[in-house]
C-alpha positions as CSV (number, residue, x, y, z in Angstrom):
1,S,-0.5,-46.5,-2.9
2,L,3.1,-45.5,-3.5
3,M,2.9,-43.8,-6.8
4,Y,5.6,-43.0,-9.4
5,N,8.7,-44.8,-8.1
6,N,8.1,-44.4,-4.4
7,Q,7.1,-40.8,-4.6
8,Q,4.6,-40.1,-1.8
9,V,1.6,-37.9,-1.9
10,L,0.3,-35.9,1.1
11,A,-3.1,-34.2,1.2
12,L,-3.0,-31.2,3.6
13,I,-6.3,-29.6,4.7
14,P,-5.7,-26.3,6.5
15,A,-8.7,-25.5,8.8
16,R,-8.3,-23.0,11.6
17,G,-10.9,-22.5,14.2
18,G,-11.4,-18.7,13.8
19,S,-13.5,-17.4,10.9
20,K,-14.5,-13.8,10.4
21,G,-17.4,-14.4,8.1
22,I,-19.2,-17.5,9.3
23,P,-18.7,-18.8,12.9
24,K,-17.3,-22.3,13.0
25,K,-17.3,-22.3,9.2
26,N,-15.1,-25.4,8.8
27,I,-17.5,-27.7,10.7
28,K,-20.8,-26.0,9.8
29,L,-23.1,-28.6,8.1
30,L,-23.4,-28.8,4.4
31,G,-25.7,-31.5,3.0
32,G,-25.7,-33.1,6.5
33,K,-21.9,-33.3,6.9
34,P,-19.5,-30.8,8.5
35,L,-17.9,-28.8,5.7
36,I,-14.4,-30.2,6.2
37,V,-15.7,-33.7,5.9
38,W,-16.3,-33.2,2.1
39,S,-12.6,-32.5,1.6
40,I,-11.4,-35.4,3.8
41,E,-13.7,-37.9,2.0
42,A,-12.5,-36.8,-1.4
43,A,-8.9,-37.2,-0.3
44,K,-9.6,-40.6,1.2
45,K,-11.2,-41.8,-2.1
46,S,-8.2,-40.7,-4.1
47,R,-6.1,-43.5,-5.7
48,L,-2.9,-41.6,-5.3
49,I,-2.9,-39.9,-1.9
50,D,-1.0,-41.7,0.9
51,R,-1.8,-39.6,3.9
52,V,-4.6,-37.1,4.7
53,I,-3.6,-34.6,7.3
54,V,-5.6,-31.7,8.8
55,S,-3.7,-28.7,10.1
56,T,-5.8,-27.0,12.7
57,D,-5.5,-25.0,15.9
58,N,-8.9,-26.2,17.1
59,E,-9.6,-29.3,19.1
60,E,-13.3,-29.5,17.9
61,I,-12.2,-29.5,14.3
62,A,-9.5,-32.0,15.1
63,E,-12.1,-34.4,16.6
64,V,-14.5,-34.1,13.6
65,A,-11.5,-34.8,11.3
66,R,-10.3,-37.8,13.2
67,A,-13.8,-39.3,13.3
68,V,-13.8,-39.5,9.5
69,G,-10.3,-40.9,9.2
70,A,-8.0,-37.9,8.7
71,E,-4.8,-37.7,10.8
72,V,-4.4,-34.7,13.1
73,P,-0.9,-35.4,14.5
74,F,-0.3,-31.9,15.8
75,L,-2.3,-28.8,16.7
76,R,-1.1,-25.9,14.7
77,P,0.6,-23.1,16.7
78,A,-1.4,-19.9,17.3
79,E,1.1,-17.7,15.6
80,I,0.4,-19.4,12.2
81,S,-3.3,-19.6,12.8
82,Q,-4.2,-15.9,12.5
83,D,-6.7,-14.2,10.1
84,L,-3.9,-12.9,7.9
85,T,-1.6,-15.9,8.0
86,P,-0.7,-16.9,4.4
87,D,-0.7,-20.5,3.2
88,T,3.0,-21.0,2.9
89,P,4.0,-21.0,6.7
90,V,1.2,-23.5,7.3
91,F,2.6,-25.9,4.7
92,E,6.2,-25.3,5.9
93,H,5.2,-26.1,9.4
94,A,3.4,-29.4,8.5
95,L,6.2,-30.6,6.3
96,A,8.9,-29.9,8.9
97,W,6.8,-31.7,11.5
98,L,6.2,-34.8,9.4
99,K,9.9,-34.9,8.4
100,E,11.1,-34.6,12.0
101,H,8.5,-36.9,13.7
102,D,7.7,-39.5,10.9
103,N,10.6,-39.1,8.5
104,F,7.8,-38.6,5.9
105,I,8.9,-36.5,2.9
106,P,6.2,-36.4,0.3
107,E,7.1,-35.5,-3.3
108,F,3.6,-34.0,-4.0
109,I,1.4,-32.1,-1.6
110,V,-2.3,-31.7,-2.4
111,H,-3.8,-28.5,-0.9
112,L,-7.5,-29.0,-0.2
113,R,-9.3,-26.0,1.2
114,P,-12.3,-26.9,3.2
115,T,-14.1,-24.1,1.4
116,G,-14.0,-26.1,-1.9
117,P,-16.3,-29.0,-1.0
118,L,-17.4,-29.9,-4.5
119,R,-14.1,-31.4,-5.8
120,T,-14.0,-35.1,-6.5
121,A,-11.3,-37.8,-6.0
122,E,-11.1,-38.2,-9.8
123,E,-10.3,-34.5,-10.3
124,I,-7.6,-34.6,-7.6
125,D,-5.9,-37.7,-9.2
126,E,-6.1,-36.2,-12.7
127,A,-4.4,-33.0,-11.3
128,I,-1.7,-35.0,-9.5
129,E,-0.9,-36.9,-12.7
130,M,-0.6,-33.6,-14.6
131,L,2.0,-32.3,-12.2
132,A,3.9,-35.6,-12.1
133,A,4.0,-35.6,-15.9
134,D,5.6,-32.2,-16.1
135,P,8.9,-32.1,-14.2
136,D,9.4,-28.3,-14.9
137,A,6.1,-27.4,-13.3
138,D,5.9,-26.2,-9.7
139,S,2.2,-26.6,-9.1
140,V,-1.3,-27.2,-10.6
141,R,-4.2,-24.9,-9.7
142,S,-7.9,-25.4,-10.4
143,V,-9.1,-22.5,-12.5
144,E,-12.2,-21.2,-14.2
145,E,-13.1,-18.2,-16.3
146,P,-14.3,-15.4,-14.0
147,P,-17.8,-14.0,-14.4
148,K,-16.2,-10.6,-15.1
149,P,-12.7,-10.1,-16.4
150,P,-10.5,-7.5,-14.8
151,F,-10.9,-5.3,-17.9
152,K,-14.5,-4.7,-16.8
153,M,-13.5,-3.7,-13.3
154,W,-13.0,-0.3,-11.8
155,E,-11.0,1.3,-9.0
156,P,-11.6,4.4,-6.8
157,E,-10.1,7.7,-7.9
158,G,-11.2,10.4,-5.4
159,K,-14.9,10.6,-5.6
160,Y,-15.0,8.9,-9.0
161,I,-14.0,5.6,-10.4
162,K,-11.6,4.7,-13.2
163,P,-10.9,1.5,-15.2
164,F,-8.8,-0.9,-13.2
165,A,-6.9,-2.4,-16.1
166,E,-5.2,-0.8,-19.2
167,L,-5.7,-2.2,-22.7
168,H,-3.5,-0.2,-25.0
169,G,-5.0,1.0,-28.3
170,M,-8.6,0.2,-27.3
171,K,-11.0,2.9,-26.3
172,D,-13.9,2.0,-23.9
173,F,-12.6,-1.6,-23.8
174,H,-14.7,-2.2,-20.6
175,T,-17.8,-2.0,-22.8
176,M,-16.6,-4.6,-25.3
177,P,-17.9,-8.2,-25.6
178,R,-15.6,-10.5,-23.6
179,Q,-14.6,-12.5,-26.7
180,M,-12.6,-9.4,-27.8
181,L,-10.7,-9.1,-24.5
182,P,-7.7,-11.2,-23.5
183,K,-8.5,-14.5,-21.9
184,V,-8.1,-14.6,-18.1
185,Y,-8.7,-17.2,-15.4
186,Q,-9.3,-17.1,-11.7
187,T,-8.1,-19.8,-9.4
188,T,-10.8,-21.7,-7.3
189,A,-10.8,-23.3,-3.9
190,D,-11.0,-26.8,-5.3
191,I,-7.5,-28.1,-6.0
192,G,-3.9,-26.9,-5.5
193,I,-1.0,-29.4,-6.0
194,M,2.6,-28.6,-5.4
195,R,5.9,-30.2,-5.3
196,F,7.8,-30.5,-2.0
197,S,10.6,-28.4,-3.6
198,T,8.0,-25.6,-4.3
199,V,7.3,-25.2,-0.6
200,V,10.8,-25.9,0.8
201,Q,13.0,-24.2,-1.8
202,K,10.7,-21.6,-3.4
203,K,8.9,-20.9,-0.1
204,S,5.6,-20.9,-2.0
205,V,2.5,-23.0,-2.5
206,I,2.4,-21.9,-6.1
207,G,5.9,-21.4,-7.4
208,D,6.6,-19.9,-10.9
209,R,5.4,-22.5,-13.4
210,V,1.7,-23.2,-12.8
211,I,-0.4,-25.7,-14.8
212,P,-4.1,-24.8,-15.0
213,Y,-6.6,-27.5,-14.2
214,F,-9.8,-26.5,-15.9
215,L,-12.9,-27.4,-14.0
216,K,-15.6,-28.9,-16.1
217,R,-18.4,-28.0,-13.7
218,P,-19.6,-25.0,-11.7
219,T,-17.9,-24.5,-8.4
220,V,-18.3,-22.4,-5.2
221,D,-15.8,-21.0,-2.7
222,I,-17.6,-21.0,0.7
223,D,-17.1,-17.5,2.0
224,H,-20.6,-16.1,2.8
225,P,-23.6,-17.8,4.4
226,I,-25.4,-17.9,1.0
227,D,-22.5,-20.0,-0.4
228,F,-23.7,-22.9,1.7
229,E,-27.1,-22.7,-0.1
230,I,-25.4,-22.5,-3.5
231,A,-23.2,-25.5,-2.6
232,E,-26.3,-27.5,-1.5
233,L,-27.9,-26.8,-4.8
234,L,-24.8,-27.8,-6.8
235,L,-24.4,-31.0,-4.7
236,K,-28.1,-32.0,-5.4
237,N,-27.5,-31.5,-9.1
238,R,-24.2,-33.4,-9.2
């Protein structure tokens, strides 16, 4: 499926072996499948994605991924598989590897975090088309309205707390109904799509001009053991 005048689309699923919160999180079962499999299957069902690659430092994750049809052409080096490794070096590494070994230079890169198992192929394709239709945009991110906006958040100040955000000219804004506060969004683990140039030239997975992709359903970012139970519930009700 070479879309848009031979522009190719890569899905990259970063999945390291170590996980502070939940041991072997990326291959822990959700609805009878290892967590990462939900992301691979959505990518494989997409009409627009040409290659589905998992970047992992872990042979067990690599085996699970290959068994359901993802490519694992390399094992990710340890120095970019740490707890605090940001996303960008992982993407730079994969793109450099694919260019050097396969002469594969995708125009669009779809970032699928294993911790966002509820996304669908239709959502991915819609988001790719949004980015392709806007040459000025660097990326598309899935977003939702947060349960609490930052204007209702607090930060420590000695032994007390003080409002985290400032809203000028409004007293006690943190007690106001949210309709009166500025609109804010939080990104979710479901979908991130970027141009090749965003990673290679801007050294970012986000860039400067970001299109919001509004989810039309509840989502979950698998971070704590209870999130598996929430995801099971949402999958049942899908």
